[in-house]
C-alpha positions in Angstrom: -5.7 -17.0 -6.7 -3.0 -16.7 -4.6 -3.4 -20.3 -4.2 -3.3 -21.4 -7.7 -0.3 -19.6 -8.2 1.5 -21.4 -5.5 0.2 -24.3 -6.7 1.4 -23.7 -10.1 4.5 -23.3 -9.0 5.2 -26.1 -6.8 3.8 -28.5 -9.0 5.9 -27.0 -11.9 9.3 -27.2 -9.9 7.9 -31.3 -9.5 7.4 -31.8 -12.7 10.5 -30.2 -14.2 12.3 -32.0 -12.3 10.3 -35.7 -13.1 10.6 -34.5 -17.1 13.8 -33.0 -17.6 17.1 -35.5 -17.5 19.2 -32.8 -14.6 21.2 -33.6 -12.0 20.1 -30.7 -10.0 17.4 -31.8 -7.6 14.9 -28.5 -5.0 13.6 -28.8 -2.7 9.7 -27.5 -2.4 9.7 -23.8 -3.3 8.4 -20.9 -0.8 6.3 -18.4 -2.4 5.2 -15.4 -0.8 2.8 -12.5 -2.6 3.6 -8.6 -1.6 2.2 -5.2 -2.0 3.7 -3.2 -4.8 3.6 -0.1 -2.9 4.9 -1.6 0.2 7.7 1.0 1.5 10.0 -1.5 2.2 10.7 -2.2 -1.5 12.2 2.1 -1.2 14.7 0.2 1.2 16.7 -1.8 -1.8 17.6 1.8 -3.3 19.5 2.1 -0.1 20.6 -1.7 0.7 21.4 -3.4 -2.9 21.5 0.0 -5.2 20.1 3.6 -5.6 19.4 2.7 -9.5 17.7 -0.6 -8.0 14.1 -0.4 -10.3 10.5 -0.2 -8.4 7.7 -2.3 -9.1 6.2 1.1 -10.8 9.1 1.4 -12.9 8.5 -2.1 -14.6 4.8 -2.1 -15.0 2.9 1.1 -14.4 0.1 0.8 -11.7 1.6 -2.6 -10.6 -0.1 -3.8 -7.4 0.8 -7.1 -6.8 4.3 -9.1 -6.3 4.9 -12.7 -6.7 8.2 -14.0 -5.6 9.5 -17.0 -5.4 12.4 -18.8 -3.9 13.7 -22.5 -5.5 16.3 -24.0 -2.6 18.7 -26.7 -4.2 18.5 -29.9 -2.7 20.9 -29.7 0.9 23.7 -31.7 -0.6 24.6 -29.1 -3.5 25.8 -25.8 -1.3 28.0 -28.9 0.2 30.3 -29.3 -3.0 31.5 -26.0 -3.0 35.5 -26.0 -2.9 36.4 -24.1 0.2 38.2 -20.4 -0.9 36.8 -18.6 -3.9 35.6 -20.5 -6.4 32.3 -22.7 -6.4 32.2 -26.7 -7.5 31.3 -27.5 -11.0 28.0 -29.3 -8.9 26.9 -25.8 -7.8 27.5 -24.3 -11.3 25.8 -26.4 -13.0 23.0 -26.3 -10.7 22.6 -22.6 -10.6 22.6 -22.6 -14.6 19.5 -25.2 -14.4 17.7 -23.3 -11.7 18.2 -20.2 -13.7 17.0 -21.8 -16.6 13.9 -23.3 -14.9 13.2 -20.3 -13.5 13.1 -18.3 -16.6 10.6 -21.3 -18.1 8.2 -21.0 -15.0 7.9 -17.1 -15.1 7.0 -18.1 -18.6 4.7 -20.1 -17.6 3.2 -18.0 -14.8 2.9 -15.1 -17.3 1.0 -17.6 -19.7 -1.6 -18.0 -17.0 -1.8 -14.7 -15.8 -2.4 -13.1 -19.3 -5.3 -15.8 -19.6 -7.0 -14.7 -16.4 -6.5 -10.9 -17.5 -3.3 -9.6 -15.5 -1.0 -7.4 -17.1 2.5 -8.6 -15.9 6.2 -8.4 -16.7 9.0 -10.8 -16.1 12.4 -10.6 -17.7 14.0 -13.7 -18.9 17.4 -13.8 -18.1 19.9 -15.7 -20.0 22.7 -17.2 -18.5 25.8 -19.6 -20.1 28.7 -20.8 -18.8 31.1 -22.8 -20.4 33.0 -25.6 -18.2 36.1 -25.4 -20.1 39.4 -25.4 -18.0 38.6 -21.6 -17.1 35.5 -22.2 -15.7 36.8 -21.3 -12.3 37.6 -17.9 -13.4 33.8 -17.4 -14.2 32.6 -18.7 -11.2 34.1 -16.4 -8.7 32.0 -16.5 -5.5 32.0 -15.0 -2.2 34.2 -16.8 0.6 31.6 -17.2 2.8 28.1 -17.8 0.3 27.0 -21.3 1.0 23.2 -20.8 -0.4 21.6 -19.3 -3.5 18.8 -17.6 -3.3 17.0 -18.0 -6.5 14.7 -15.7 -6.3 12.4 -14.0 -9.2 9.5 -11.8 -9.3 6.2 -11.1 -11.4 4.9 -7.7 -11.1 0.9 -8.2 -11.4 -1.6 -5.7 -11.7 -5.4 -6.8 -11.3 -7.8 -6.0 -8.2 -8.5 -9.7 -7.7 -4.6 -10.2 -6.8 -4.0 -7.3 -4.8 -1.7 -8.1 -2.4 
């Protein structure tokens, strides 16, 4: 099952690039799986935010987590403007990548549901207008050079257990 999901993710990203006329290009996704009961998740409350949700908070009885990273092509982070603002290319890639992730999560969710898994994902809506005020909307950490685009699906079914 893990190999099937990894293949679905990689194929989806590849086809998405071909089917949609986008400026953004991505490298091959990295796909990993984790046990939802792994003690490392509790560390998120310490290092990220004490209110960070745990897998169990999102899906009672959660057993496995599917996580993926879709890296931009290498030239996109290099377009960033020195200082505290992102380039228009980076901002566009950010929006297109988040749209891709939402669509991909829907696709994975449908697949898992067809296979009898309980799952959850939240679709995050992103909209930024490229007007003269776009730099104010695109502030970034000055030492940020690569964006991590990761979303997780929490699944419950013994066959997918980590």
